[in-house]
N, C-alpha and C positions, 0 to 999 in steps of 0.2 A: 648700895653700889656693889657691894660684895656679892649679893644675890643675882644681880643682872649680869655681872661678869661670869659667874658660875653658869648661869642659864645659857649665855652665848657660847661658852666653851662646850657645854654639854650638847647643844644643838649642832655645833660644828663637828664634834666627835660622832654624833649619830649620823650626820650626812656622810662623813668619811667611811663609817662602817657600812652604810648602805651601798656606797660606790664600790667598796672592796667586796661586798657580798655579791653585787650584780656582776662585777668582773670575775669573781670566782665561779659563779654560776655559768657564765658564758664559757669559761675555760673548761669546766666539767662537761658541758654539752659537747665542746669540741673534742675532748679526749674520748668520750663515748662514740662520737661519730667517726673519728679516725680508727678506733678499735673495730668498729663494724666494717668499715671500708677495707681494713687490713685483710679480712678474710676473703674479699672479693677482688683483690689486686691480681694483676698479671705482670710478670717480670719480663721486660724486653731488653735483650742484649743487642747493643748496637756495635757493629764492627766497622771500623774505619780503616780501609786498606791504604797502603802507601800510594797506590795509584788507582784511579777509578772511583766510582760512586760508593757511598757506604751502604750497608744493608743491615737488616735486623733479623732476629729470631726470637720467638716466644716459646712457651711450653708446647703449644699445639699448632703453631703456624709460623710461617717464615715469609720474608719479603720475596718479591719476584726476582730481584737481583741475586739473592742467595740461592734460590732454586735454580736459576739459570747457571750460576757459577758451579754449583755442585753438579749439574747436568753435564756441563763441558768437562769438568774434571773427571768424573767417572766414565763418560763416554770415551774420553781419550785413553783411559786405562783399559777399557773394555775392547775397543775397536782398533787400536794401534799396538800390535804385539809382535814380538820376535822370540826365538828360542832363548836369547840372552836374557831377556827381562820378564818372561812370563811368570816365573815364581814370585818375584818381587811385586809385580802388578797385582797378582791374584791375592796376595796377602793384604795389600792396601785396599783392594776392592772389598774383601771380606770384613774389614774393620768398619765399613759403611753400609753393611747389609742388615736389613730388619731381621730380628730374631725369628720371626715366623717363616721367613723365606730363606734363612741361612743354609739349610741342608740342600735345598733344591738348587740354589745358586752355586753352592760349593761343588756339587756334582757336575753342573754344567761347566764350570771353570776347570775342573779336573779333567773332564772329557776333552775340552778344548786344548788344555795343556799337553795332553798326551798326543793329540793330533798334530800340534805345532812341533813338538819334539821329534815325533816319529817321521814326519814328512819334511822336516827342516823348512817349515813354512814361516812366513811373516805376513801379518795382516796390515793393511793400510786403509784408512777410511778418509775420503776427501768429502767434506761436508759442503753441501750446496745451500741448505737453509735449515734453520731451527725455529722452533716455537714453543710457547708455554701454555699450559692450561692450569692456572693457579687453583681453580676450584677442585680439580681432580688431583692436583699435585703431580702433573705429568710434564715431561720434557720430551719433545719430539725432534728427531734429527732425520734429515733426508740427505742422500748423497751417494757417492759411488764407493762400493766396497771392493777392495782388490786383494788378491791372494798371490803372494810371490813365493816361488819355489827355488831353492838353491841346492846345488850339489857341491861336494868338496872340491875346491879349486876352480869352480866356474862362477860366473856372475849369475845372480838370481834373475829369473824371468817371470813375467806376469802370467800366471796360469788361469786366472779367473778374474773377471771384473763385471759387476752388475749393480744396477741401482737398487738401493735398499732404504727402508724406512725403519727407524728404531724408536721405541717408546720406552723411556725410563720412568717408572712410577715411584714416587717418593712418599714417605709419611714422616711427620714430625712427632717425635716422642721425647718428652721431657727436655725440650730445647735442643734436640739433635735431629738433623735431617738424615733419614735412612732410606736406602734403596729397597724398595718392596718387590719390584718385578722388572724384568727386561723382556721386551717383545721385539721380534724383528719380522718384517714383512718385505716381500719383493715388490718392486714398483714396476708396473708394466707400461 
């Protein structure tokens, strides 16, 4: 009786050992698989604003909503200017410029700043329509560009208004959407 009891306990222990061995092998395979997948992961940051839809950004790409919001944000800073806010807007714009285009855009903004201050001009852009090209990372704006001139003590008057089309080209670098180029065209 003692031998049969010992044999049953030994068989039960062997069965438990085999179950634990199988379970350990499955866990080891899972750890190896997770380690391999860790090298191929992409991190996605989801931004949930207080109003409007959420959007996301990854290391090398961004959602349509984020591209559109950045396009509206930077186009407002670039196209609606006055002598009172041109310095502040230029600083904000330059924070969002791609390093490869920084000097070119900085020179363009400095030239525009001098013209605004010298002529006491204000720019206003009335947008008619906008569109996106996500594959190219481009944001397109069409509308009427107006230039107002003012003299000391007098009301400003509209010196120029013409339809224009602007293209803002973006590139996503390390999870940050940056302005790569700005092109303007006249619309006939």
